[in-house]
N, C-alpha and C positions, 0 to 999 in steps of 0.2 A: 216130712221125714228128712233125714239127712243123707245125701247120696253123693257118690264120687262120679263126676261126669266123664264120659268117654269120648268118641270122636264126634265129629259135626255130621249131621244128616241133612237131607234135602228138606226145604220147607222152612229154614231159618231156625232149625232145632239143633240140640245135641242130644245124645243118647245116654241114658242111665238105666242100670239094671239092677233090680233089688228082689231076692229070692225068686229068681225066674222070671219076673215081670219086667217089661220094657217100658221105660217112660221117655217120651219126647220132650225134652226141656227147652223152653225159650229163656233168653237172657242169661244164658250160661255160657261158659267156653271150656273146650277139652281141657281135662286135667284138674279142674276145679273141685273143690268140696262146697256144696251149697245146700241149703234148707229149700225144699220145694213144697209148692202147694199145688195138689192134683185137681185138675178141672175135668174134662171130659175123658170118660173111660170108654174104651171098645173091648172087643173080646180077648184080643191078643196084646193090647198096649193101651196106654193112657197118655194124655197130653198134660204137661205141668208147666209151672213157672218157677223160676229160681227167685224166691223172696228175700233169701239172706245169703250173702257170699262169705262163707267161713274162710276157705283158703282161696285166694284169687290167682288167676293166671297172670303172668307178667304182661300179656297181651291186653289185660283189662284197663279201660280209661273211663273217666266220668263222661257220661254222654253229653254232647254238646247242646242237646235240645232238652228242656225241662219237661217236655211231654212224652219222653221216651222212657220205657220201662214197664214192669208189670201193672197191668191194670190201666194203662195209659194208652195213648195212640198206637194203633197196631201198624201203621205205615211202615216204620224202620225196624228191621230185625237185629241190626248188629252195631248200633250206636255205642254199645259198652264195649267194642273192640277196636283197637288202633287200625286205621285204614288198611295198613300192610298186612296185618293179621286177617282183616276181613278177606282180602284177596287170597291168602293161603288157604282159608276156610272154603272159599268157592272152588278153588282148584281141586281140592279134595272131593268135594261134592261132584264136579265134572268127572274126575277119574273114576270114582265109584260109580256113577251112573252109566257111564260107556262101557265099562268093563263087566259090570254085574249084570246090567239089563241089555246093553247093546252087544256084548261079546266081544268087544275090540280087545285085541292083544295088548296087556299092559305096557309091553315094551314101546308101542306106538305113542304112548302118552307121557314117556319119562321126559322130565324137564318141563312139562306144559304148566305155563302160570297164568294167572288172570291178570292182564296188564292194566296199569292204570291210564286213563285217558287224560290228556292235557286239560287243565281248567285252573282258572285264576284262584278260586276258593277251594281248590283241592276236592274233598269228599262232601263239600256243602254248597248250596247256592246253583245247582246244576239243572234242576228240573223246570223245564221250560213249559210244561203243560200240568196243571192241576185241576182236579174236580173234588169239590167238597160236598158232602151230603149235608141236608137242611132239615132240621126239626120242625114239629107243628108249629112253633112260635117264630119260624123264619131264620133262625140263627144257623149260621154255616158251621161245620167242623169235620174232623175226620173221626173214623170208627175205631173203637177198640178191636183187638185181634179176635177174630172169630165172633163177632157180636154186632148187633145192630145199634148198640149204644154209641152216642157221639160225644167226643171229647171236643169241647169248644177251646179253640186256640186263638192267639193273637197274631201268629206267624208261624210259617212251616221253615225249618232250617235248611231243608234241602231245595225249597223253591228258589228262583233266581231273584236276584235283588229287585227288579222292577216288580215281581209279583209280590214280594215281601213288603215293598213300600206302597203297594196299592191299598185302597179301602174296601176291597172285596169282603175281607172278614168282619169288618165293622158294620156292614150294611145288614139290614133285615130283608129277606127273601121270601116274605109271605106267600104261601100256596106253591112254592116249589119244592121238588124233591132233591135237586141238586144244583149247583152253580159251578161253572167251570171257567178257566182262564188258559189263554194261550199267549205266550211270550215268543215272538217270532221276529224276523228281520224287519218288521214294519215299525212305525213310530208309536203305534198306540197297541195296547194289549187288546186282544179280542175276548170278549166275555159272552158266556152263553148260559142258558138255563134249561132245565128238564122239569116237566111237571112230575114224572115219576121215572123209575130207572130204566123202564123199558121204552120210555117214549123217546122220539127224535130230539136231539137238542135244538134249542131255538135261539137265534142270535139275538144278542141283547145290545152290544155297543162294541165299537171298535171295527176293524176291517172284517167283512164277510169272508174275503179271500185273502188269506195269509201267504207270506213269501218267506222262502228258506234259500239261502245262498250256499252254494257249494262249488268254490273255486270259481268259474266264470258262469256257471249256470244258476239261474234263477228259477227255483220251483214254485209254482203258485198252486195252492191247494184250498179247499173249504176249510174254515174255522174248525170244523169237526173231522177233518181228514187225517190220516195216519201219518206221523213223521216220528223220528227217534226223539226222545226227550232230552238227551244229553247234548249240549251244543257240539261236542267234538266227535260224536258218534257217527253221523253221517259221512263226513269226509274220510274218517278212519276206516270205516267198513267198506266203502267204495275202494280205497287204495288196497286194502287187504284183498278183496274179491277179485279185482284185476290182477294182482300179483298172482294169486293162486291160479286163475284161469288161464292167464298168459294168452289173451285173444290174439288170434292173427288175421291179417288182412284177407278178407273174403269169407270168413266163417259166418256161420248162422248161429244165433242165440236166442235163448227165451228167457224172460224174467218173470217168474212166476210168484203170484201174490205181489205185484210189483209196486203197490202204492202209488206215490207220486211219479215214479219211474227213475228213481236215483240210479240203480243198477242199469237199467236199459240205456240210460243216457250215456253212461260211462262206457258200456259195450258198444253202443252206436259209434262213439268217436274212435274207439279202439279198432273195430273191423273194417272201417273204410267205407268207401262208396260201393264196393263191390260185394260187401257184407250185408246182412239184414239181421234185425233184431225185433222180436215180438214180445211186448209186454201185456200180460193177462192180469186184470184187477176187476173185482166186481163192485167196487165202491165208487159211485159217480163223483163223490166229494174229493177224490184223489186227483182228479182231473189229469189222468195219465196220458191220454192223447194229446190234450193241449201242451203239456210239458215237453213231448217228444217231437211236437211239430217243427221245430228247428232242424231236425235229423231226417233227411230224405230216405234213409236206409232202416227207418224205425217206424213202427206202428203200434197200436194197442187195440186190444179187444176187451170189452166190458162183459166179463163172463165168470162163472165159477171154474176154478182151476180143474177140479176133478172131472167135471162133465165135458170139458173142451179138450183137454189135452190128449186123449187119444186120437183126435182128428188133426193133429199139428203135424204129423209126419215125422221124419228122422231130423237130427239136430246136432250140431257140433258141442255147443256149451249150454249150461242152464245155471241160472242163479234161482235158488229156492229159498224163499224167506217166508215160510208158512206162519200161520197164527200160533199162539201158545200150544195149542193142542197137537201140533205138528201137521205133517203132510198126509200121513195115513198110507195104508197098504195100496189103495186103489191108485193114487198119484204116483207112488213108487214103482208099481208094476208097469205103469204106463212109461215111466222114464226108462225103466229096463228096456222095453220093446223099442223106445227111440234111440237108444244106444249113443248118447252123447259122449265125447272123448273126456269130459270132465263136468262134474257137478259140484258147485259151490253153495253148500248148505248153510244159511244165516240162522242161527237158532237163539231164541230167547228162553228157552226151557230145555235143561239138560237132559230131562227124562224123555221128552218127546224126541229129541235128536238121538237119543240112544235106542228108542224103539225104531225109528226109521232107519237108522244105521244098520240094525238087525235085519231089517227087510231090504235094505240095498245089498246086503251082503248076499242074501238069497238071489237078488238079480245080477249078481257078479260084480258088484262094486265094492272097493275096499278104501278105508280111510287112509289117506297117503299125507295130508297136512292139516294142522289145526293151530288156531289161536284163540284166545278168549279175552274179553275186554270188560273192564269194571264200568259199564255203562249206567249202573244204578247203584252208587256208593250208598252206605249205610243200610241197603237192603240186601235180602237173600239173592236177589236177582243179578244176573250177569249175560253177556252175549257171547255166543261161540260162532266162530266162522270155520267150517270144516270142508276140506277138499276131499271128494270121492272119485276115484278113477277105476275103470274097468280092470280087473285081474288079468284078463286076456285081451289083448289089443292086436 
C-alpha cells in the first residue's frame, strides 16, 4: 500500500498510519510518500519496509553501501539519510523517550542535539570491532534485519580501513558460527572465532591482549573485552563525564560497569591522592584492576554491580555505564541510599535511560545536564551522557 510517513520512532523506524492501523516502516524518512511491503504483524501494529519512494524527503541520499536497503544487510538503519539528518532523527528519538517514558520536563531537553564525533571518514570507516556470522559452508556475512538469513559481502562501509582491507571476508571459516575482528592501537588486527553464538570467543590470530590509548593512558584488555567501537568515543565521553561531575580533590567515586576502567582512571587523576575511586566490573577480559594499577587511590572489584552496590557505603560521585538493558530499579534504589552529589549516566539506549531516569526521580534525583553523541553513524544507535543531581541538597 502507499502511505504518508510521519515522525521517526525508536528502533530505526518511522511511523505511518492507515485506517487506524500503525505501521513501523524502515528505509523511510518523515514526510515521505512511499509504497510499503508489510512483514511481521502484531495485534496493534505491523512492521514494514519502504520498497518504493514516491515523494522523497530532501534529506534522502543514495546509500553509500550497496548492501543497504530493503531485504539486504540489516546492520545500518539510516544510510538513506544525510548524516546531519540522521543526527536530527536520533535527537527526536531521545527527546521522545525521555519525555514520554522518563517523565522528563521537555523544557530540560530544549536544544538537545546529537553531536557529530570527529573522524576522518565522517559517517563511514569508524567501526573498530566487527563480528560476522558464518553459514554452513563457512562463508562469513551479515544478517538481514530480524532474520537469520546471511548477506555475503566483500566489505563493510562502516568498518575501519584496516578491517576493510583485511582478507577476513574472503576466507572460509568451516565449522564456525561467527568470526570477529578488533582494530585497536596495536600493529595487527586481533581475530577470533566462535563455534556458536553462546560459546566463548576463541582467539585465532593477532594480539590476545589489545591496547587502546586515551591521552597518556594506555588501556590493556582482552581481545573480547568491551571498548567503545568509534575511535573518538572514549576520549570524548571521558571529557564529558569529567566536565559534568566536576570532581574535587579528596572526593570518593564509583565507576559502575567499569569495563577497562576508562572513567575510573580519569576520576582517579582528578580526585588526587586524598580521594578514592572504586571500579566495579564482572568481566575478567576487561582487566580493570591492571589498568588502574598506576593509580594508588583507585581499585577494582570483579563483581556484579547489583549484588555488591548495597555494601559499598556512601559516595560523592558515580559514573554509571550499564549495558543496553539499563541499570534497573535495584541499582537505582541502592544509588539513592548512597546519596552521591552527582551521578553521570552513560547510556547506549535511550529507552533504558528513560526508564532509569524515572526511577532516579523517585529516589530524589533530577536530570540537570545532557549531551548526546553520534557514536554509531548510519545506524539507529547513539550515546547519551546525562547528569543527575539530588533535588534537595
